Structure formats: C-alpha cells, structure tokens
N, C-alpha and C positions, 0 to 999 in steps of 0.2 A: 069589768070582771075582777073579782078578788083573787090576787095571786098569793098572798100570805095572810093568814088569820091566826093570830096568837091570842090565846085565852088564858088569863091568870097564870102566866108562865112564871115558875119559880124553880130555883136550884139550891139545894142545901148540901154542904159538905160537913162531915162530922169527924170528931176524933174521940176515941174511947180510952179508958184508963189502961187498957192492955189489949194486945192483939187477940188474946183469948176471948175477951168480952166482945170484940168486934166480930170474931168468927162465930160466936154463939148467936149473935143477932141474925145471922144469915138463916138460922133454923128457928127463928121466932122467940129466942130468949129475950126477956124484958129488961135488958140493960139500957139505961139511959146514957146518951153520949156525955162525955166530960165537957166537950165544947161543940158548938155548931156555928156555922157561918153561912149566910145567905147572900151570895154575890148578886143574885137576881131574885126579886121578890114581887110577885103579883103584878106582872106586866101584861097588859092587853093592848093590842093594836091590830089594824088591818092595813094592807097595802094593795092598791089597785093597779091594774095594768097601765103601764106608761108613767107611773108615778115614781118620783125620785125622793127617797127619804134619807136624811142625814141623822145619825145617832152621835151625839156629842156628850162630853163630860170629862171630868178630870180623871187621871190615872186611878184605877181601882173602882171606878163608878159602876162597872159591870157590863161594859160595852162588848168586849170580846166574848164573855160568857154568854151573853144574849145571842150573839151571832152563832155560836156553837150549838146552842139549843135550837135555833131556827134551822140550821143545816143538818141537824141530827148527829153531829160529832159528839155531843154530850146529851144524855137523856135527862129530861126534866124530872124534878122531884114531885112537882105539882103542875097542873095545867097541861095544855096541849097546843100543838102547832099544825095547821093545815096548809099544804102547799098546792098551788093550782097550776104548776108547770115545772119545766126543767130549770134547776138552779145551778148556776156557775158561781163558785165561791173561791176567793183567795183570802185565807184566814191567817196563815203564818208562813214566813219564808221557809222553804224547804219541806213543807208539809206534803207528803206523798211522793217525794223525790229521794232516790237512793244516791248518797254522796259518791259512791264508787262508779256509778254508771255515767255515761256521757249525757249531754243535754238531749241529743237525738234519742238515745235509749230511754231516757226518763220520760220523754214525750210519749213514746210508745207505751210505757208502763203506766204513767199517770193518766193518759188518755183512755186506756182500757178501764181503769178504776172509775173514770167519769162516765162510763157506759158507751164509749165510742167503739165501733168495730175496728179491727186491725186495718181493714181495707180503707175505711174512712180516715183513719189517722194518717196513713201513708199519703192519701190525697191532700190532707191538710198540712203536712210537714213543710212544704215549700213556703206556704203563707206564714206559718208559725216562725220559721227561720228568718224570713224576710222582715216580719214585724219586730221580732226581738232585736235584730241588729247587733248580735254578739259575735259575728264573724267566725273565726276558727274555733272559738270556745264552744260552739254548738256541738263539736265532736270531741270535746275534752271532758274529763271527769267533773261532775257537779261540785265536788269538794274544793276545786280551785276557783270557783266563781266568787266574785265579790257580791255583797248584798244587793247592789244595784243590778247586776247581771241575773241574779236569782229572781228578782222582781220582774225583770224583762221577760224571762222565760216563762214564769208562772202566769203572768198576765196574758202573754201571747197565746199560751195554750188554752186557758180558760175562756178567752174571748175569740178563739178561732172560729167557733160557731156561735151565733147570737143566742144567748140563753133567754128564757122567759123572765128569769130573775137573776140579776148580777149582784153579788155581795162582795164588797172590797173592804178589808180591814187594815187600814194604815200602811199597807204594803208599798204603795206607790210613793210614800214619803221618803223612802231610802234611795229612790232613783234620781237621776239628774233632771234638770229643768226641761230639757228637750223631750225626754221620754214621758215625763209627767204630762206635758202639754199634748203629746201624741196620744197618750192613753185616755185623757179626759175628752179628747175629740171623739175617740171611739165610743166612750161611754155615752156622750151626748147623742151620737148617731143611733146607738142602740135604743136610747130613750125615745127618740123621735120615731123609731120603727115599732115602738110598743113594749119594749122591755121595761120591767120594773127594776129600780136600782135601790140598793141599801149601801150607804157609804158611811164608814166610820173614819173620822179624820180630826186632827187638831187644826187643820187649815180652814179657818172660818170663812175665808174668801171663797174657797171651793164650795162651801155649804150654801152661801148666798147665791153664787153664780149658777150652780147646777141643780139644786134641790127645790122641790115644791113644798116640802114640809120638813120639820126638824123635831126630834125628840131629845130632850135633855135628861140624862140620867145622873143620879147622885145616890151613892150607897145602895145601888141595886134597884132603885125605884124611879118611876117617871115623875119629875117635878115640873116639867113644861112640855107641851105638845102643841105646836102651832106653826105659824109662818116663820121662815128662816130669819128674817130681820128681827122679829120680835124675840125669838128664842135666843139668838146670838147676842143681842143687846143685854138680855136678862142674864145670860151666862157670864158675860164680861163683868156685870155688876156684882154677881154673887161671888165671883173669884176674889174681888176686892173686899167684899163683906166678910169672907172667911179669914182674911188677913187682919181684919179689925172688927171686933165684935160690936163696936158702937155704930157701925154703918147701918143705914136703912136703905131699902130699895123700893122705889115706886115705879109702877109701869101701867101704861094705858095706851089705847089706840086713838089717835086724833080723828076728828071729823073728816079730815082730808086723807085718812088712811095711813099716816105715818106712825111708826112705833115710837112712843115717847117713854124713855127710861131715865129715871133720875136716881142717883145714889150718892152717898157721902156721909161724912160726919158733920158737915155744915159749919165747921169752925170758920171757914170762909165760904161765902155763898155768892152766886151770880145774882146781881141786882137787875141787870138788863143786858140784852144782846141786841144790837141794832145794826142794820145794814144801811149805809148812808151814801149819797152821791158825793164824791170827793170834791166837786166844784162848788155845789150849792149847800151841802150839809143836810139836804132833805132826806127823809126816810124813803127807802126803796123797797118795794115789794115785788116789783117786776123790773129786772135789769135787762139791759140790751148788750148784745155782743160788742166788745170793745169799750164798754163804759168803765170809767175810773171810779172805783168804789172804796169805801172804808168800812171795815167791820169793827164796831166799837163794843168792847166787853167791859162792863163795870162790875166790880166785885167789892164786897164789904166784909171786913173781918169782925167776927163776934168776940174773939179773944186774941190775945197776943200769940203769934205763931212763929215757927222757924222759917225756913225757905218757902217761897211761894213761886210756883211755876204755872204759867198760862199755857194751855194746849188747845188746839183747834183741829177738827177733822171735817173734811168736806166729802159728802157722799151724794150719789145720784139717786133717782127715784127707786131703783131696784136694790139699793143698799150697797152698791159697789163703792169702795173707797177711791176717791179721786185724788185727794191730797191731804196731808196732815203733818204737823210738826208741833213743837212746843218751845218755850223760851229756855228750856234746859239745853236743847241742841243749838239754839242761837246765842247761847251764853249771856242770857239776860235775866238770870234768876234774881228775884227780889228778896232781900233779907231784912229782918227786923220789923216786920209788919206788926203794928200795935192794934189793940182792941179798938173797935169802932172806926178804924181807918178805912178809907175808900181808895181803891187802886183801879186805874183805868188802863186798859191795853187796847191799842189801835193797830189794826192790820190793814195797810193800804195795798191794793192790788188792782190790776186790770182784769176785767171779766173776759177771759179767754175760753169760756164754756160754750158748749153747743146749746141749742134750744132744748128746753125741758125744765123739770123740777129738780131742785137741789136742796140740801140741808147742811147747816153747820152744827157741829156738836162741840161745846166747850168743856174743858176739863181744868180743874184747879187742884194741883197736887203739890208735893214737896220735892219731887225729883223727876227723873225721866219717865217714870211709869206710875200708874195709879195704884199699884199693888202694895206700895209702902204706906203712904198716907194719901187717902182720897178725900179731899175736902168736899169736892162736888164734881160730878160728871153728869152731863145731861145729853142724852142722845137725841138728835134731831130737834134741838131747841129752837132753831130759826129756819123756817122753810121759805124759799123764794123761787120765783120763776125767772127764766132767761128767754128772751125773744131775739130773733134775728131781724132787726129792723131795716138795715141798709147794706147788708153784705150779700154776695152771691150765695145761692142755696148750697148747703152742705149738710152732711149727716154726722152723727157721733157726738161725744161729750166734750170734744176739744176743738176750738176754733184755731186751727193751725195758721200761723202767720206766714203764708206762702203764696206765691203767684206762679202761674204757668208762663213759660217762655217757649214759644213755638217758632221753629225755623223751617223753611221750605227751600228745596233746591231742585233744579231741573237736571235730569240725567241726559247727557249728550248722546 
C-alpha cells in the first residue's frame, strides 16, 4: 500500500522590488519578482507501508522544506502530495507548544491539534509522561525546558499512538544518547508493525541501520535515490568533491552486491590491497576466527606531495562500521613523498570477527579527514569472508575472547 505519493513537488519563494508590487500580484498584476528561490524543485517519490526512507544532504539542500510540503505545513508552488494514512511528524523543536504552558498542558493542546480527543489524550498522558522521563519538569513551563527535554516531550507525544507514517526531522540529534537509543527502538518497532518512516538526519549510521532506502538531495533536487549503503558512500564522496573541484567520483555495484565507490584526485593512488596470512604470507579470501592476518596496502605517488596519511575502515555486510582509524591518529604521518615513490602500509591484526562477509575501505589523505585533500578513497575495495572453523558456536560480528565459569553448590 502506498502511504505517500509526491509528484513533481516544488516550492518557490519570491521577493519583489517593493511591497506594493507584491500586494498587486495578489490581484493578478503582472509584476515579475526581483528574485526567486526554489528550495525544492521537481521532486517525485512514493513510500510504501512499512518502508523506512532516509533523506540526507548538506545544510540548505531542501530536506526540511520537503518535509513541510509533505506534512502540509507549507503549500507547494507546483506538484502535489497524496497521503494514505495518519501522519505523525516532529519537524521543529517547540512547534505547536506554548512556552508559557506546562508540559502537561502542552500535551493537551498539541494533542488536540493532532486530532486526538480530550478523553484519549487523558488516557495517553501517563504513557507520554513515562516515556519522556522529564520528571517534575512535566508540570513546569515549557520555556524552562532544555532542547533535549523539548525533544523528549515532542517525540513522546507524537509516538504515543502508532502513526501510519512517522516523520522525524533531526530533532533527536539534540537528545542524550540514552533517549536516542530508546527513541530509535520505538521507531524500529513501529516499522515492524507496518508504519512507514521518513527520517532526516546527519547521522549516517542511523541511515544504514534503520532505513530501506535513501534519497540524497542537493540544491533542492534528487541526485541519488537507492539503497542506503550506495547513497551514503556517494554522499561522502561528493562532500570531498565539493571541497576540491579536481576530484572525480566513480560508483558501481559489484557482482557480489557490494557498493563500490572511488573518489580522489589520484596524486597518490592505491596500487593494491591484499589480505595475507601473517604466518605464511599467502593471500586470504576466507579467514577463520582467531587467524593472524596482515592487510597490506601499497600506494604509488604520481607527483610529489605533502603529508600522506593511510586510513582504513572495516564494515560488515549491512554497511555497519566495525572499526576504523588512520595513521594521523596513530602519529605515523609520512612526509616528503616524491613522485613515482611507492609506499607500503601493513596492518597486523588477529581476526576477532564473527562469521560473515566484511570489507576494508582504504583512504589516502593529507590529514585526519578526507575533506581537506582526498588523494583516493575506495569504499569496499577488499571483500572477504570469515568462517568459524574450530570454536564453539556464537552469533554476532565479534568473537569475544571469553569463557564461561560455572560453579554449583548444595543448599543444606
């Protein structure tokens, strides 16, 4: 079932040479605007029941405006939106709340605006108060709330009853880690029960872990719509590309289903990335739990460069980050690399991973981040399997080095 259908959705804001000209246009006078701005332009998509969609992009990309168009807070200049059920939305902190009223009074007020009856709100208040966990502040004026408490109250109210569509715009980012975790568990449970989710966030880990699909916006238009791992990798690449016009971005999906994204100016390029057995030096495509391994990264400089930093990121099959660091953080930055020079970086480690598929992503930069100078970044460059050959059965991505100790005693 389609819960949201947006067709060629656009929003235009205009400014005129004078207020008189603007006023005259209300009655059909043909004054052209002095300036116009389209924060959202020609966006179409649909959202099915039980589907979770992330909308990502840099500040000013049009994310919040798009959500306001979907919820009806702002009317579109062009296009239309069709909704297939009840929508619960948290768009801005404090939206719909009176700063002079207490949290309890605001729940009654805002709940009524959401379409809930007074009787139903009274029934829900104990659950809302319990989930928000703001203690005595529930009966204090909203104006004394911190941004985190505002987020707690807003989320608790909007999710007190499971909506058909839940829309959350960055609000949870101001909360503490405990409440973020608690909120995302509720969002996941709603999704499992059939609610559709739209999430706007800068936390790309949440995108990968929660969402089935991701839309990337830039300057009000859709530039990528696809699986979270592919779109997130592309987003990371274009952020670096915006910092350096000479960067190029290449992306494809491998035969094994991994998203391969390569970006950089390639003044230094990865020549090879090999996973080796630490004892024999043989190439490894399938590692075993507990095996001693060496990841060998060989890079070649096309020109003389400044500092060179090697970075590595390990992810599981779903795109979750398992581990990552670089030689900036380990204080092993290389200086004075000459043209045509080859540099080799080796990472020795014990395979403490659980059974499954994993990938290494190498990065060659000049500092702790790729946003300054990105020589080369390759997502999922090396994919390998891990098998549990000789250890007791366990689940998860980490082979915890632990043993059970059991004692028994008789009660006299």
